[in-house]
C-alpha positions, -999 to +999 in steps of 0.1 A: -174-051-162-152-076-141-121-058-127-090-075-139-068-091-111-042-067-094-017-095-090+009-109-112+019-145-107+056-157-103+050-175-137+038-146-155+064-125-142+091-153-153+079-147-186+074-112-190+104-100-169+129-094-199+103-072-216+117-038-217+081-025-207+081-044-174+094-026-145+099-044-113+102-024-081+112-037-047+087-018-023+100-034+011+095-014+042+095-020+079+082-004+110+107+019+127+106-005+156+118-034+134+151-016+127+157-033+094+172-015+067+150-025+037+176-008+012+203-030+025+182-059+021+177-048-015+212-047-020+219-083-011+187-099-023+164-089-052+145-100-082+169-094-114+165-059-129+144-044-099+146-007-085+140+002-050+109+022-043+121+041-011+084+047+007+101+071+033+118+091+004+095+092-023+068+110-003+060+147+008+094+157+025+078+190+041+053+169+059+056+162+096+036+129+089+054+099+077+053+090+040+026+110+029+019+114-009+044+136-028+032+162-054+026+149-089+057+166-101+080+154-074+063+119-080+067+122-117+104+129-113+108+099-088+091+074-110+113+084-143+145+082-122+133+045-115+131+041-152+092+039-154+072+057-180+036+061-182+037+030-204+053+007-182+037-023-170+051-023-134+053-052-109+057-041-073+066-067-046+078-068-009+100-090+012+074-101+034+049-115+006+021-089+011+028-060+031+042-026+017+040-035-017+003-026-017+011+009-006+033+013-040+005-004-059-021+022-045+002+053-049+006+046-085-032+040-089-038+075-073-012+090-096-031+075-126-010+045-136-036+016-144-009-009-157+005-019-121+003-053-104+014-069-071+037-098-074+015-128-058+033-137-028+062-115-032+097-123-028+093-153-008+070-171-036+098-158-061+124-176-045+104-207-036+094-212-072+130-208-085+131-171-095+166-158-100+182-137-072+206-107-079+229-091-052+252-063-051+278-085-069+257-083-101+245-055-122+207-045-127+196-038-162+201+000-172+192+022-200+204+049-218+171+061-230+156+094-215+127+082-192+097+107-188+068+103-165+037+123-160+017+119-129-019+130-126-032+131-088-068+114-089-083+131-056-113+107-058-088+079-043-078+100-009-098+116+016-087+143+043-092+146+079-118+173+076-138+153+055-138+124+080-145+148+110-176+160+089-184+121+087-190+119+122-223+135+116-230+127+080-222+090+082-216+092+045-184+069+049-179+033+065-142+035+077-125+002+079-092+005+102-065-018+093-045-017+127-047-046+153-078-047+176-057-040+205-045-007+190-081+001+177-099-004+209-070+015+229-059-014+248-025-018+230+001+009+224+009+024+193+042+019+176+052+057+172+057+071+207+036+099+216+005+085+198-025+075+218-045+043+207-082+041+200-102+047+168-121+074+150-161+074+152-180+055+122-149+031+120-147-008+122-116-029+132-102-052+104-066-060+110-047-065+080-029-095+091-061-117+089-066-108+053-034-126+044-023-163+047+011-176+037+020-141+024-009-141+002-041-125+000-068-150+014-094-157-015-120-135-026-146-158-008-127-155+025-124-119+022-159-115+010-170-134+045-148-109+064-164-078+049-199-092+054-192-097+091-183-060+099-212-049+077-195-036+045-219-038+015-217-029-021-235+003-016-211+014+012-188+046+005-156+030+020-125+045+036-096+025+045-074+037+072-042+024+094-015+038+113+004+056+086-011+048+051+008+015+043-015-012+056-048+003+045-036-002+010-040-040+018-076-034+028-080-014-006-066-042-026-088-068-010-116-047-019-107-044-054-101-080-057-137-086-042-152-065-067-159-035-048-141-011-070-115+015-058-124+034-027-108+062-007-076+060+016-070+082+045-034+089+036-028+107+070-044+077+090-038+073+127-008+092+125-028+124+117-060+116+135-043+110+168-023+140+169-051+167+160-067+188+184-102+190+165-104+150+164-126+126+185-111+095+199-129+063+210-115+035+230-121+009+258-090+017+275 
């Protein structure tokens, strides 16, 4: 059976946005080195009725790793506070076109929400195609209705560090790393202080930026050629990874759009692997 598209077009969202079941979430997020406050941007410029999904707050607050998945109970409360119910049709976007929205798309999938899509082209495409913009001078739609949300974690969509350590021997999984080639090969520094660069065994490099053109995912044909080049086959057990679990979700999204289905994502990613005492780091540095 063909997997339906994980994208919602601007025209589709314009048609559906007034429907009570449609919930639009601004999922913009920036690397710490960029020194941009995404929440302030949201206050100044957003799609009407959108709510802000704060990636660094809707996460495991007890972890020393960045924006790790929260518990199902914690996520349930956060989703309900955003006005999201289990029946909601969620459309996520970010201000870059396609960057951090994929992480929130994946997060909802992990917690069992199937009806979630990424706005194709994000906020830039919305503005280019004449979509209305709301700011802090206007009021987003509110509801007095009590919202309930029940999340159920699907462990089949995540993978642990220990499983990937075992993979060095078992070679069960093919890991695709979304970081730049320089970081993958240990030739460029990590953006997070104190982390060595390099890569884990049984992984290949596919920088997320190469999958995107003008803020949109490349065509399935172009993406397929890229996966073929690094030896990803339909029979591969695939894991996606990156620096902290954000851009890995872009690889996951691309794989789904190419018909590979849903694979596993390493939530801790390089932020966990590079700091651990029991892991192996390969590099050319």
